[in-house]
VOBA-1610 file (N, C-alpha, C; in pm, whole numbers, padded with zeros to 5 digits, always signed):
BEGIN
Met+09191+10879+12483Met+09049+10800+12473Met+09032+10786+12599His+08887+10784+12566His+08787+10724+12747His+08751+10624+12690Gly+08687+10592+12824Gly+08544+10466+12777Gly+08665+10333+12769Lys+08557+10280+12734Lys+08585+10132+12647Lys+08746+10126+12535Pro+08833+10070+12564Pro+08914+10055+12448Pro+08845+10005+12319Glu+08909+10054+12227Glu+08824+09952+12061Glu+08929+09863+12070Asn+08866+09744+11992Asn+08972+09645+11945Asn+09018+09721+11816Pro+09115+09715+11765Pro+09183+09733+11655Pro+09253+09643+11557Phe+09155+09459+11564Phe+09183+09385+11518Phe+09039+09374+11445Gln+08997+09429+11412Gln+08832+09462+11365Gln+08874+09534+11252Ala+08734+09552+11182Ala+08682+09694+11099Ala+08614+09759+11194Arg+08674+09864+11138Arg+08612+09993+11233Arg+08494+10069+11168Pro+08427+10173+11262Pro+08353+10318+11128Pro+08415+10392+11010Asp+08544+10404+11036Asp+08658+10489+10978Asp+08704+10388+10906Trp+08683+10365+10775Trp+08731+10246+10705Trp+08841+10264+10591His+08896+10395+10581His+08939+10440+10509His+09070+10385+10610Tyr+09070+10292+10714Tyr+09173+10350+10780Tyr+09165+10140+10800Asn+09137+10054+10732Asn+09081+09957+10781Asn+09213+09894+10694Ala+09249+09786+10716Ala+09367+09762+10627Ala+09344+09565+10642Cys+09294+09561+10510Cys+09277+09396+10471Cys+09374+09348+10523Val+09374+09280+10551Val+09502+09145+10570Val+09469+09009+10472Glu+09575+08977+10409Glu+09572+08871+10311Glu+09582+08748+10350Asn+09491+08635+10441Asn+09520+08534+10478Asn+09577+08398+10436Phe+09550+08443+10268Phe+09640+08302+10188Phe+09695+08339+10154Leu+09822+08432+10187Leu+09988+08460+10125Leu+10100+08345+10146Glu+10145+08364+09977Glu+10325+08311+09964Glu+10398+08368+10073Tyr+10484+08244+10079Tyr+10624+08331+10109Tyr+10639+08430+10015Trp+10693+08419+09900Trp+10731+08545+09839Trp+10672+08668+09852Arg+10499+08705+09821Arg+10489+08778+09872Arg+10483+08843+10017Leu+10472+08763+10097Leu+10443+08856+10197Leu+10628+08894+10240Gly+10752+08842+10215Gly+10869+08870+10181Gly+10871+09012+10123Glu+10782+09006+10030Glu+10747+09162+09929Glu+10734+09245+09969Tyr+10651+09255+10094Tyr+10588+09289+10152Tyr+10682+09353+10284Tyr+10724+09212+10372Tyr+10831+09325+10429Tyr+10930+09411+10392Val+11044+09384+10212Val+11088+09463+10142Val+11027+09586+10126Arg+10896+09570+10118Arg+10833+09792+10071Arg+10841+09810+10207Ala+10799+09727+10338Ala+10763+09856+10451Ala+10934+09826+10489Ala+11015+09855+10447Ala+11105+09851+10495Ala+11212+09920+10375Asp+11162+09918+10256Asp+11152+10085+10170Asp+11143+10202+10180Ala+10972+10150+10237Ala+10923+10304+10279Ala+10959+10381+10450Leu+11049+10291+10512Leu+11129+10329+10607Leu+11257+10416+10592Ile+11369+10316+10449Ile+11405+10434+10425Ile+11390+10588+10394Gln+11293+10568+10324Gln+11221+10707+10243Gln+11169+10746+10321Ser+11139+10676+10450Ser+11100+10822+10573Ser+11207+10861+10636Ala+11363+10754+10654Ala+11483+10847+10681Ala+11553+10932+10655Leu+11529+10915+10481Leu+11611+10981+10399Leu+11537+11097+10414Asp+11432+11143+10363Asp+11341+11258+10398Asp+11432+11361+10535Asp+11381+11227+10616Asp+11364+11352+10743Asp+11533+11263+10808Thr+11649+11292+10758Thr+11800+11220+10862Thr+11795+11226+11012Ser+11720+11330+11120Ser+11692+11233+11217Ser+11627+11147+11266Leu+11592+11052+11150Leu+11506+10940+11164Leu+11606+10786+11112Leu+11758+10832+11085Leu+11777+10737+11081Leu+11790+10627+11157Asp+11868+10713+11307Asp+11885+10557+11341Asp+11763+10478+11461Val+11652+10591+11433Val+11541+10539+11507Val+11470+10415+11365His+11497+10455+11234His+11490+10363+11173His+11549+10211+11124Val+11664+10234+11170Val+11811+10161+11183Val+11765+10020+11167Leu+11769+09980+11310Leu+11710+09842+11339Leu+11593+09784+11266Pro+11496+09836+11274Pro+11359+09827+11246Pro+11352+09774+11119Leu+11469+09825+10993Leu+11409+09810+10866Leu+11521+09748+10892Cys+11634+09698+10906Cys+11718+09578+10921Cys+11673+09414+10967Phe+11534+09448+11033Phe+11490+09322+11058Phe+11384+09268+10929Leu+11364+09383+10855Leu+11240+09384+10759Leu+11318+09278+10696Tyr+11444+09434+10639Tyr+11485+09352+10526Tyr+11547+09193+10540Arg+11634+09158+10687Arg+11647+09007+10684Arg+11520+08920+10690His+11395+09000+10727His+11274+08864+10750His+11246+08870+10599Ala+11232+08925+10508Ala+11169+08962+10404Ala+11300+08846+10330Phe+11437+08808+10315Phe+11542+08791+10283Phe+11501+08641+10285Glu+11473+08593+10451Glu+11437+08444+10457Glu+11281+08412+10441Leu+11235+08467+10385Leu+11091+08421+10332Leu+11133+08426+10178Leu+11179+08507+10135Leu+11163+08475+09951Leu+11267+08356+09984Leu+11378+08376+10062Leu+11498+08219+09974Leu+11398+08091+10042Lys+11302+08096+10121Lys+11189+07984+10165Lys+11118+07960+10041Asp+11090+08088+09999Asp+10932+08015+09919Asp+11020+07941+09793Leu+11156+08009+09762Leu+11245+07946+09599Leu+11263+07815+09658Leu+11302+07753+09813Leu+11407+07648+09868Leu+11265+07559+09885Trp+11126+07594+09855Trp+11068+07473+09860Trp+11039+07447+09690Gln+10993+07533+09591Gln+10987+07512+09459Gln+11148+07410+09401Ser+11232+07447+09440Ser+11334+07425+09394Ser+11367+07264+09446His+11351+07280+09594His+11364+07123+09584His+11321+07039+09543Tyr+11141+07054+09539Tyr+11024+06949+09391Tyr+11111+06948+09285Leu+11141+07086+09192Leu+11200+07075+09112Leu+11349+06917+09113Ala+11447+06920+09214Ala+11535+06870+09213Ala+11541+06730+09318His+11411+06740+09385His+11407+06561+09442His+11265+06554+09416Gly+11163+06587+09378Gly+11035+06525+09346Gly+10950+06559+09458Asn+10983+06656+09632Asn+10909+06612+09649Asn+10936+06830+09745Lys+10850+06847+09818Lys+10767+06921+09844Lys+10885+06960+10013Lys+10934+07013+09985Lys+11027+07041+10191Lys+11082+07225+10205Leu+11026+07212+10313Leu+11024+07358+10342Leu+11136+07341+10478Leu+11218+07411+10520Leu+11365+07413+10633Leu+11278+07512+10699Met+11249+07441+10811Met+11253+07552+10901Met+11373+07618+10997Thr+11421+07706+10971Thr+11520+07769+11016Thr+11518+07901+10961His+11668+07950+11096His+11666+08150+11022His+11791+08138+10972Asn+11851+08083+10967Asn+12010+08035+10903Asn+11955+08089+10767Leu+12001+08176+10719Leu+12032+08222+10571Leu+12077+08178+10483Ser+12219+08134+10570Ser+12284+08112+10479Ser+12301+07916+10436Arg+12257+07874+10527Arg+12223+07726+10468Arg+12094+07769+10378Leu+12020+07810+10435Leu+11841+07884+10307Leu+11951+07890+10151Trp+12017+07969+10155Trp+12063+08026+10022Trp+12156+07919+09928Arg+12232+07797+10021Arg+12362+07667+10000Arg+12247+07613+09928Glu+12109+07590+10021Glu+12029+07458+10005Glu+11961+07522+09857Leu+11930+07634+09819Leu+11829+07641+09746Leu+11937+07700+09613Ser+12067+07735+09613Ser+12131+07732+09518Ser+12185+07633+09437Ala+12214+07524+09506Ala+12260+07377+09450Ala+12130+07322+09375Asn+11961+07295+09460Asn+11877+07285+09393Asn+11850+07319+09275Ala+11875+07470+09288Ala+11819+07560+09211Ala+11890+07493+09066Gln+12063+07505+09039Gln+12165+07470+08971Gln+12128+07288+08917Asp+12094+07176+08979Asp+12130+07080+09015Asp+11945+07115+08885Ala+11869+07127+08931Ala+11731+07111+08817Ala+11686+07159+08695Leu+11787+07324+08738Leu+11775+07374+08567Leu+11957+07376+08560Gly+12016+07339+08536Gly+12129+07327+08487Gly+12183+07468+08407Ser+12180+07428+08258Ser+12209+07553+08183Ser+12121+07635+08149Ala+12009+07650+08211Ala+11935+07754+08217Ala+11881+07836+08374Phe+12002+07806+08472Phe+12033+07885+08591Phe+12012+08005+08572Pro+11965+08104+08570Pro+11979+08250+08561Pro+12091+08337+08604Leu+12126+08292+08653Leu+12233+08389+08785Leu+12329+08308+08738Ser+12480+08437+08742Ser+12596+08397+08701Ser+12644+08389+08839Thr+12800+08366+08798Thr+12884+08288+08899Thr+12884+08465+09012Gln+12912+08533+08967Gln+12908+08673+08957Gln+12789+08718+09070Asp+12666+08705+09035Asp+12525+08729+09074Asp+12511+08642+09179Thr+12523+08500+09226Thr+12523+08400+09310Thr+12634+08455+09465Glu+12787+08461+09409Glu+12862+08510+09479Glu+12798+08691+09581Leu+12749+08768+09482Leu+12680+08864+09529Leu+12577+08821+09573Leu+12459+08758+09567Leu+12370+08689+09666Leu+12405+08604+09790Gly+12537+08557+09815Gly+12601+08533+09870Gly+12688+08532+09974Gln+12722+08683+09928Gln+12800+08730+10028Gln+12678+08845+10128Leu+12645+08913+10049Leu+12527+09033+10108Leu+12427+08936+10233Ile+12395+08771+10207Ile+12355+08734+10327Ile+12463+08697+10414Arg+12579+08672+10399Arg+12666+08649+10532Arg+12704+08748+10583Arg+12676+08865+10487Arg+12680+09015+10578Arg+12540+09037+10718Val+12474+08986+10661Val+12322+08998+10674Val+12329+08934+10859Glu+12314+08805+10833Glu+12367+08718+10936Glu+12487+08743+10999Glu+12573+08798+10994Glu+12695+08806+11030Glu+12628+08893+11182His+12532+08983+11149His+12521+09086+11253His+12390+09033+11342Asp+12277+08887+11252Asp+12205+08881+11283Asp+12162+08670+11257Pro+12211+08634+11269Pro+12256+08505+11249Pro+12110+08382+11303Gly+12020+08480+11423Gly+11914+08368+11432Gly+11770+08477+11419Ser+11788+08591+11337Ser+11677+08681+11321Ser+11601+08685+11463Asp+11748+08734+11543Asp+11697+08791+11730Asp+11752+08918+11679Ala+11873+08950+11662Ala+11986+09048+11674Ala+11882+09196+11632Phe+11823+09183+11534Phe+11756+09335+11509Phe+11667+09322+11609Arg+11633+09253+11668Arg+11468+09279+11713Arg+11462+09282+11864Tyr+11604+09255+11942Tyr+11622+09255+12024Tyr+11770+09320+12098Pro+11754+09399+12238Pro+11888+09427+12276Pro+12003+09352+12270Phe+11946+09219+12355Phe+12020+09125+12433Phe+12026+09005+12359Asp+12093+08935+12385Asp+12042+08782+12305Asp+12039+08666+12425Thr+12016+08563+12461Thr+11935+08493+12527Thr+12057+08453+12692Lys+12203+08496+12642Lys+12275+08515+12725Lys+12338+08634+12820Gly+12215+08725+12794Gly+12277+08832+12822Gly+12327+08928+12752Lys+12443+08919+12652Lys+12549+09011+12610Lys+12444+09082+12458Arg+12479+09169+12481Arg+12489+09269+12382Arg+12427+09199+12232Ser+12328+09256+12144Ser+12304+09202+12040Ser+12407+09168+11955His+12453+09307+11936His+12504+09304+11761His+12608+09395+11848Pro+12732+09379+11950Pro+12829+09500+11955Pro+12901+09557+11862Ser+12914+09485+11749Ser+13072+09507+11643Ser+12945+09611+11596Leu+12839+09586+11555Leu+12738+09688+11431Leu+12812+09772+11491Thr+12815+09911+11434Thr+12798+10042+11491Thr+12780+10178+11414His+12754+10116+11283His+12699+10215+11175His+12595+10126+11053Val+12528+10129+10979Val+12458+10120+10861Val+12445+10264+10740Asn+12474+10217+10648Asn+12484+10327+10551Asn+12302+10309+10528Val+12217+10339+10580Val+12080+10272+10465Val+12050+10310+10299Arg+12138+10370+10253Arg+12153+10408+10109Arg+12246+10274+10007Ser+12318+10258+10118Ser+12374+10176+10074Ser+12314+10034+10083Leu+12290+09978+10163Leu+12198+09870+10225Leu+12072+09840+10147Tyr+11991+09967+10124Tyr+11950+09980+10032Tyr+11893+09929+09889Glu+12027+09975+09853Glu+12057+09957+09698Glu+12134+09767+09667Ser+12174+09765+09818Ser+12268+09623+09835Ser+12127+09514+09835Val+12018+09540+09859Val+11863+09487+09926Val+11822+09466+09723Arg+11801+09603+09703Arg+11769+09664+09583Arg+11790+09556+09527Gln+11952+09521+09454Gln+11974+09452+09339Gln+11997+09296+09340Ala+11976+09242+09512Ala+11995+09132+09575Ala+11823+09073+09580Val+11707+09137+09574Val+11563+09095+09585Val+11553+09098+09381Asp+11630+09184+09249Asp+11621+09132+09171Asp+11654+09042+09088Leu+11811+08982+09140Leu+11847+08900+09124Leu+11783+08722+09130Leu+11708+08785+09286Leu+11602+08656+09342Leu+11509+08647+09272Gly+11485+08766+09189Gly+11329+08778+09115Gly+11365+08702+08988Asn+11486+08699+08924Asn+11549+08642+08783Asn+11520+08501+08783Leu+11582+08526+08918Leu+11553+08293+08957Leu+11424+08256+09004Arg+11391+08336+09093Arg+11252+08279+09092Arg+11187+08243+08960Glu+11142+08326+08851Glu+11122+08346+08758Glu+11101+08214+08648Val+11223+08170+08657Val+11266+08022+08654Val+11194+07932+08674Val+11279+07906+08805Val+11246+07809+08899Val+11049+07796+08898Thr+10985+07890+08896Thr+10871+07908+08910Thr+10753+07869+08775Leu+10843+07887+08685Leu+10818+07830+08524Leu+10820+07697+08471Ser+10951+07599+08574Ser+11022+07499+08545Ser+10956+07446+08655Tyr+10842+07485+08770Tyr+10752+07421+08874Tyr+10679+07388+08811Leu+10616+07493+08746Leu+10452+07445+08678Leu+10455+07371+08540Ala+10606+07374+08483Ala+10529+07283+08386Ala+10577+07133+08388Lys+10605+07114+08575Lys+10608+06979+08604Lys+10446+06959+08610Gly+10375+07067+08567Gly+10193+07040+08604Gly+10161+07090+08736Glu+10287+07124+08793Glu+10187+07190+08930Glu+10182+07295+08993Lys+10083+07335+09085Lys+10041+07518+09102Lys+10104+07565+09242Ala+10156+07675+09162Ala+10247+07772+09248Ala+10151+07811+09337
//
């Protein structure tokens, strides 16, 4: 590339490469985008297994961040249903987000809570496993923590097929919960 550098953050004449940025996304939709991006990396790695080691940390981060966004979307709606006001926790702590979301949704929905005890435990277990290796949403992004120590020294392998299947199952369960929470939220006359 010679001459004046192009600004990649604007439309260019090669229009078929111009991505449209949605400036009015909700947490859930953005979370779905992160899931889809990670799914694409997994597919790329499965098609060419020499890319497994290259893609593993970025795709773990994408899935982790997707969970955070999906949980936050459900949390503010479930908090409104349970307590009558909208509250968004500005934390990266997935376990805390899940605990509060689950408690709010169970309180607000009662017998309409769509997840079984087994489903609820499965979600909690996957969240704990992700958080074990990335508690503050930075271990999959940086090689060292703020104290100069390796970000996740005990993590040596990730089976990306198993990760994909676990995430798909969790996203489906969260989607089932979202359907009931959002319908209940809309029934209260609110716009989601």
